[in-house]
Legacy VTK file of the C-alpha trace (Angstrom):
# vtk DataFile Version 3.0
C-alpha trace
ASCII
DATASET POLYDATA
POINTS 178 float
2.741 -61.070 -13.344
-1.167 -60.848 -12.693
-1.000 -57.281 -13.199
0.723 -57.600 -16.474
-1.998 -60.112 -17.657
-4.708 -57.881 -16.665
-3.171 -54.901 -18.539
-2.750 -52.806 -15.337
-0.483 -49.718 -15.056
0.082 -50.426 -11.404
-0.191 -52.445 -8.306
-1.306 -50.799 -5.090
0.167 -51.870 -1.821
-0.012 -50.790 1.881
3.048 -49.483 3.629
2.811 -50.883 7.052
5.199 -52.490 9.461
6.194 -52.703 13.093
8.735 -50.287 14.819
9.182 -46.590 15.155
7.997 -44.014 12.617
11.838 -43.965 11.310
12.006 -47.900 11.251
8.841 -48.174 9.240
9.863 -45.445 6.730
13.255 -47.345 6.221
11.402 -50.668 5.896
8.704 -49.379 3.524
11.231 -47.633 1.273
13.307 -50.697 1.037
10.428 -52.869 0.259
8.869 -50.538 -2.339
12.286 -50.176 -4.053
12.449 -53.856 -4.265
8.920 -54.137 -5.735
9.735 -51.219 -8.199
12.810 -53.149 -9.408
10.856 -56.354 -9.968
7.989 -54.309 -11.824
10.563 -52.431 -13.874
10.925 -54.731 -16.852
7.102 -55.203 -16.970
6.596 -51.452 -16.664
4.271 -51.713 -13.659
4.220 -49.068 -11.057
4.075 -49.677 -7.373
1.705 -47.169 -5.693
0.837 -46.805 -1.986
-2.460 -45.530 -0.770
-2.543 -43.569 2.403
-4.355 -46.226 4.233
-4.041 -45.915 7.892
-1.221 -45.446 10.361
1.801 -43.783 9.306
0.839 -44.067 5.586
-1.954 -41.718 6.520
0.624 -39.028 7.431
1.211 -37.166 4.179
4.696 -35.982 5.378
5.750 -39.604 6.369
4.660 -41.141 2.929
6.239 -38.244 0.923
9.335 -39.014 2.792
9.170 -42.690 1.802
8.597 -41.643 -1.786
11.775 -39.655 -1.724
13.812 -42.424 -0.165
12.506 -44.900 -2.727
13.681 -42.513 -5.482
12.462 -44.789 -8.417
10.540 -43.788 -11.472
7.908 -46.751 -10.888
6.871 -45.755 -7.417
3.858 -43.548 -6.688
1.016 -42.724 -4.533
-2.677 -43.214 -4.659
-4.005 -40.382 -2.604
-7.325 -41.137 -1.018
-9.301 -38.267 0.154
-11.032 -40.275 2.996
-7.958 -42.039 4.506
-6.177 -39.676 6.741
-6.811 -41.648 10.051
-3.620 -41.838 12.027
-5.429 -44.145 14.745
-6.061 -43.457 18.380
-8.732 -40.795 17.346
-6.049 -38.701 15.437
-6.236 -37.685 11.902
-3.973 -35.875 9.534
-5.198 -32.869 7.703
-6.652 -34.287 4.347
-5.755 -31.077 2.373
-2.379 -30.955 3.498
-1.893 -34.759 3.084
-3.339 -34.755 -0.598
-1.188 -31.876 -1.416
1.907 -33.749 -0.183
1.125 -37.002 -1.953
0.233 -35.414 -5.439
3.860 -35.003 -6.802
3.945 -38.865 -7.002
0.260 -39.487 -7.769
-0.484 -42.256 -10.311
-4.086 -42.544 -9.272
-6.480 -40.628 -6.964
-9.381 -41.980 -4.813
-12.335 -39.535 -4.337
-13.824 -41.170 -1.230
-17.227 -39.785 0.026
-19.202 -40.623 3.044
-22.303 -38.338 3.445
-24.065 -35.758 1.233
-26.097 -32.860 2.031
-29.369 -33.661 0.239
-30.168 -29.882 -0.441
-26.744 -28.997 -1.944
-25.454 -32.323 -3.168
-22.030 -31.375 -1.401
-20.037 -34.014 0.434
-20.666 -33.089 4.193
-17.183 -33.702 5.725
-14.959 -32.805 2.816
-14.498 -29.756 0.723
-14.274 -31.405 -2.730
-13.609 -27.979 -4.475
-10.376 -27.528 -2.365
-9.217 -31.273 -2.876
-9.938 -31.097 -6.664
-8.187 -27.845 -6.921
-5.150 -29.612 -5.049
-5.317 -32.375 -7.501
-5.459 -30.196 -10.704
-3.036 -27.662 -9.636
-0.610 -30.313 -9.039
-0.646 -31.109 -12.797
-2.417 -34.389 -12.399
-4.481 -35.460 -15.247
-4.929 -39.156 -14.615
-7.806 -41.577 -13.108
-9.975 -40.244 -10.253
-11.503 -43.600 -8.759
-14.828 -43.243 -6.782
-15.471 -44.864 -3.449
-18.567 -44.363 -1.272
-18.479 -45.750 2.262
-21.429 -43.887 3.765
-24.706 -45.181 4.979
-26.945 -42.296 4.266
-27.939 -43.668 0.633
-27.358 -46.894 -1.230
-23.848 -47.563 -2.313
-24.676 -47.145 -6.017
-26.327 -43.789 -5.340
-23.290 -42.750 -3.319
-21.196 -43.254 -6.164
-23.395 -41.426 -8.494
-23.537 -38.413 -6.122
-19.829 -38.404 -5.974
-19.415 -38.680 -9.597
-22.021 -35.732 -10.056
-20.147 -33.668 -7.495
-16.735 -34.168 -9.155
-18.181 -33.428 -12.837
-19.794 -30.192 -11.169
-16.553 -28.860 -9.769
-14.631 -29.689 -12.823
-17.246 -27.966 -15.099
-17.199 -24.929 -12.677
-13.430 -24.676 -12.979
-13.481 -25.075 -16.742
-16.166 -22.303 -17.005
-14.170 -19.957 -14.631
-12.262 -18.239 -17.458
-9.392 -20.674 -17.554
-9.093 -23.827 -19.352
-7.255 -25.802 -16.837
-9.426 -28.814 -16.110
LINES 1 179
178 0 1 2 3 4 5 6 7 8 9 10 11 12 13 14 15 16 17 18 19 20 21 22 23 24 25 26 27 28 29 30 31 32 33 34 35 36 37 38 39 40 41 42 43 44 45 46 47 48 49 50 51 52 53 54 55 56 57 58 59 60 61 62 63 64 65 66 67 68 69 70 71 72 73 74 75 76 77 78 79 80 81 82 83 84 85 86 87 88 89 90 91 92 93 94 95 96 97 98 99 100 101 102 103 104 105 106 107 108 109 110 111 112 113 114 115 116 117 118 119 120 121 122 123 124 125 126 127 128 129 130 131 132 133 134 135 136 137 138 139 140 141 142 143 144 145 146 147 148 149 150 151 152 153 154 155 156 157 158 159 160 161 162 163 164 165 166 167 168 169 170 171 172 173 174 175 176 177
């Protein structure tokens, strides 16, 4: 109801519970399906961000999306959230590609920048944005900065400039695909 009142297209939820990988997938799919059915009349999407635990495993979350099998379910791929816990991480490029078929929004998270080049130090933004655009996605890209090297406002601006630079390079590359 709040999402409708605010004019939102989606609500964002986490997919986490107790139990084995399979149990959590089953529970997540069931809960997401129920939320989608509630949001159907209001035309509200229910989107899941990869946000730690199993949800940061792109193959797991893609499987959950297939199980839900509802037109209102979606993902919010976050470039920075592929932490599986216990010092383990999931390949961010593979995970982004696995989540893009259901993407209703994308989160371009950044942490640190090379001051000489303006590039994000820990992520290949060109590769990530190629994955996003090659999937056919043309929706919103939100920006998050979680670094400590520059003030938050500057980190957001640096991320925006990087995205704009990559998109301009792609558009100028001979094909109008951006």
